[in-house]
C-alpha positions in Angstrom: 7.0 2.4 -17.5 5.6 -0.2 -15.2 2.9 0.8 -12.8 0.9 -0.8 -9.9 -2.0 0.6 -7.9 -3.1 -0.7 -4.5 -4.8 0.4 -1.3 -2.2 0.9 1.5 -1.9 -2.0 3.9 -0.1 -2.1 7.3 3.1 -4.0 7.0 1.6 -6.4 4.4 2.8 -9.8 3.4 5.7 -10.6 1.0 3.6 -10.6 -2.1 2.7 -7.0 -1.7 6.3 -6.0 -1.6 6.9 -8.2 -4.6 4.4 -6.0 -6.5 6.2 -2.9 -5.3 9.5 -4.2 -6.5 8.1 -5.3 -9.9 7.2 -1.7 -10.9 8.8 1.6 -11.5 6.0 3.6 -9.8 3.6 2.4 -7.1 0.4 4.4 -6.7 -1.1 4.3 -3.2 -4.9 4.1 -3.7 -6.0 6.1 -0.7 -9.1 8.1 -1.9 -11.3 5.0 -2.1 -13.6 3.5 0.4 -12.1 1.9 3.6 -12.5 -1.9 3.7 -13.8 -3.3 7.0 -12.0 -6.5 8.1 -9.5 -6.1 5.3 -5.7 -5.6 5.6 -5.5 -1.8 5.8 -5.3 -1.9 9.6 -4.7 -5.6 10.3 -2.2 -8.3 9.8 -0.7 -11.5 11.3 2.4 -12.0 13.4 4.0 -15.2 14.6 3.1 -15.7 18.3 3.7 -19.1 19.9 4.4 -20.6 16.5 0.9 -19.7 15.3 -0.6 -16.8 13.2 -1.8 -14.1 15.5 -4.0 -11.3 14.1 -3.3 -7.8 15.3 -5.7 -4.9 14.6 -4.9 -1.2 14.8 -8.0 0.4 16.4 -9.7 3.1 14.4 -12.2 5.9 15.2 -15.6 5.5 13.6 -14.2 3.4 10.7 -16.7 2.9 7.9 -16.9 1.7 4.3 -18.6 5.0 3.6 -15.3 6.9 4.4 -12.2 7.1 2.2 -9.0 5.4 3.5 -7.2 8.7 3.7 -9.9 10.2 6.0 -10.1 7.2 8.4 -8.7 8.2 11.8 -6.7 6.2 14.3 -8.3 6.0 17.8 -7.3 8.8 20.1 -6.0 6.4 22.7 -2.4 5.5 21.8 -2.1 2.6 24.2 -2.4 0.2 21.3 1.0 1.3 20.1 2.7 0.2 23.3 0.7 -3.1 23.4 1.5 -3.9 19.8 5.2 -3.1 20.1 5.3 -5.3 23.3 3.7 -8.2 21.3 6.3 -7.7 18.6 9.2 -7.6 21.1 8.0 -10.6 23.1 7.4 -12.7 20.0 10.5 -11.9 18.1 13.2 -11.0 20.6 15.0 -14.2 19.9 14.8 -13.8 16.1 18.2 -13.2 14.5 17.5 -9.7 13.1 15.3 -8.4 15.9 17.8 -5.6 17.0 18.0 -4.4 13.4 14.4 -4.5 12.5 12.6 -3.5 15.7 13.6 0.1 15.5 12.1 0.2 11.9 8.8 -1.2 13.2 8.6 1.1 16.2 9.6 4.1 14.1 6.6 3.6 11.9 4.1 2.8 14.6 5.3 5.7 16.8 5.3 8.3 13.9 3.1 11.4 14.2 0.0 10.7 12.2 -3.7 10.6 13.0 -4.8 8.6 9.9 -4.5 4.9 9.1 -3.9 5.5 5.4 -0.8 7.6 6.2 0.5 5.1 8.8 0.0 2.1 6.4 1.8 4.1 3.6 4.7 4.7 6.0 5.0 1.0 6.6 5.3 0.5 2.8 7.9 3.2 2.2 10.0 2.4 5.4 10.3 -1.3 4.5 11.0 -0.5 0.9 13.8 1.9 1.9 15.2 -0.7 4.2 15.3 -3.3 1.4 16.7 -0.9 -1.1 13.8 -0.9 -3.4 13.9 2.1 -5.8 10.2 2.2 -6.6 8.6 5.7 -6.6 5.5 6.2 -4.5 2.6 8.5 -5.2 -0.8 8.8 -3.6 -4.0 9.1 -5.7 -5.5 11.7 -3.4 -2.5 14.0 -3.9 -2.0 13.8 -7.7 -4.9 12.7 -9.9 -8.2 14.1 -8.7 -10.1 11.5 -10.7 -12.1 9.7 -8.1 -15.2 10.5 -10.1 -14.2 7.7 -12.4 -14.9 4.1 -11.5 -13.2 0.7 -11.6 -11.0 0.1 -14.7 -11.7 3.5 -16.2 -9.9 5.1 -13.3 -7.0 2.7 -13.4 -6.6 3.3 -17.1 -6.8 7.1 -16.6 -3.9 6.9 -14.1 -1.9 4.7 -16.4 -2.4 7.2 -19.3 -1.4 10.2 -17.1 1.7 8.3 -15.9 2.5 7.3 -19.5 2.6 3.7 -18.3 2.8 1.0 -20.9 2.7 -1.9 -18.4 0.2 -2.3 -15.6 0.7 -5.1 -13.0 -2.0 -6.2 -10.6 -2.3 -8.8 -7.9 -3.5 -12.2 -9.2 -6.8 -11.8 -7.4 -7.9 -9.2 -9.9 -7.8 -11.6 -12.9 -11.6 -11.8 -13.0 -12.0 -8.0 -12.6 -9.8 -6.6 -15.3 -10.2 -6.9 -19.0 -7.0 -7.6 -21.0 -8.8 -6.4 -24.2 -9.6 -3.0 -22.6 -6.0 -2.5 -21.6 -4.6 -3.8 -24.9 -6.8 -1.3 -26.8 -5.4 1.4 -24.7 -1.8 0.3 -25.6 -1.1 -1.0 -22.1 0.2 -4.4 -21.3 -1.7 -6.1 -18.4 -0.1 -8.7 -16.1 -1.1 -10.4 -12.9 1.6 -11.2 -10.3 1.6 -14.5 -8.4 4.0 -15.1 -5.6 6.2 -18.2 -5.6 8.1 -17.3 -2.4 8.8 -20.4 -0.4 9.3 -21.1 3.3 12.1 -19.8 5.5 13.4 -20.7 8.9 11.3 -19.3 11.8 11.7 -20.1 15.5 10.7 -23.7 15.3 7.8 -26.0 14.4 6.0 -26.1 11.1 6.4 -23.0 8.8 3.6 -20.5 9.1 3.1 -18.8 5.7 1.5 -15.4 4.6 2.4 -13.5 7.7 3.2 -9.8 7.8 6.5 -8.7 6.3 7.6 -8.1 9.9 8.0 -11.9 10.2 10.2 -12.1 7.1 12.3 -9.2 8.2 12.9 -10.7 11.7 14.2 -14.0 10.4 16.0 -13.0 7.2 18.9 -10.7 6.3 17.8 -8.1 3.8 20.3 -9.5 1.2 18.3 -12.8 1.5 14.9 -11.1 1.3 15.7 -9.4 -2.0 15.8 -12.7 -3.9 12.5 -13.7 -2.2 11.0 -10.6 -3.7 12.0 -11.8 -7.2 10.3 -15.2 -6.7 7.0 -14.6 -8.6 5.5 -15.1 -12.0 3.6 -12.7 -14.2 0.5 -14.1 -15.8 
């Protein structure tokens, strides 16, 4: 069984969904510390043919709090503003009418926590694309947050009876192949090879939120994109 473990990001870039599609079960790592200026509550859209960073406002966000306990701000005006930005930026995109209800359905959902909202963005897009990966949250299942770093990852792998663990390529310097091999678990790192696609005009702007990919590509075209990676 192939397993991946990642913090929940809000509508992340293509490589994140490649990781989801590469495994049988995806563990949402939500009982770990929130990351300031990370991708949990931020991402980039295409606005005026340039990358535009949007940020979902949070209440008293801190790296001393777990992701699952980090609250959205009580003022929901940001939802209207963000959806207006999406609409104005992508209303001429070929799949706007199909994709906009998906985006608004996530952003307008009843939740007070960024971890849950980000998780909904992962599952909603995965369902739309027909990915069959199972999702589970660490805070719900494992109760092992007393363990640290690789030991916790290995504990989750053992409990899931995983024989193959896949991590983003950025973790190559963090994880020990020897440690995983000794535990009987194959370790690989995923590197995206997804190429450019047609946007509204001008030079291609890479590494935007999956929202951009969905707006400009039919889901039958996106699925091959999700297969464009290598395992190291």
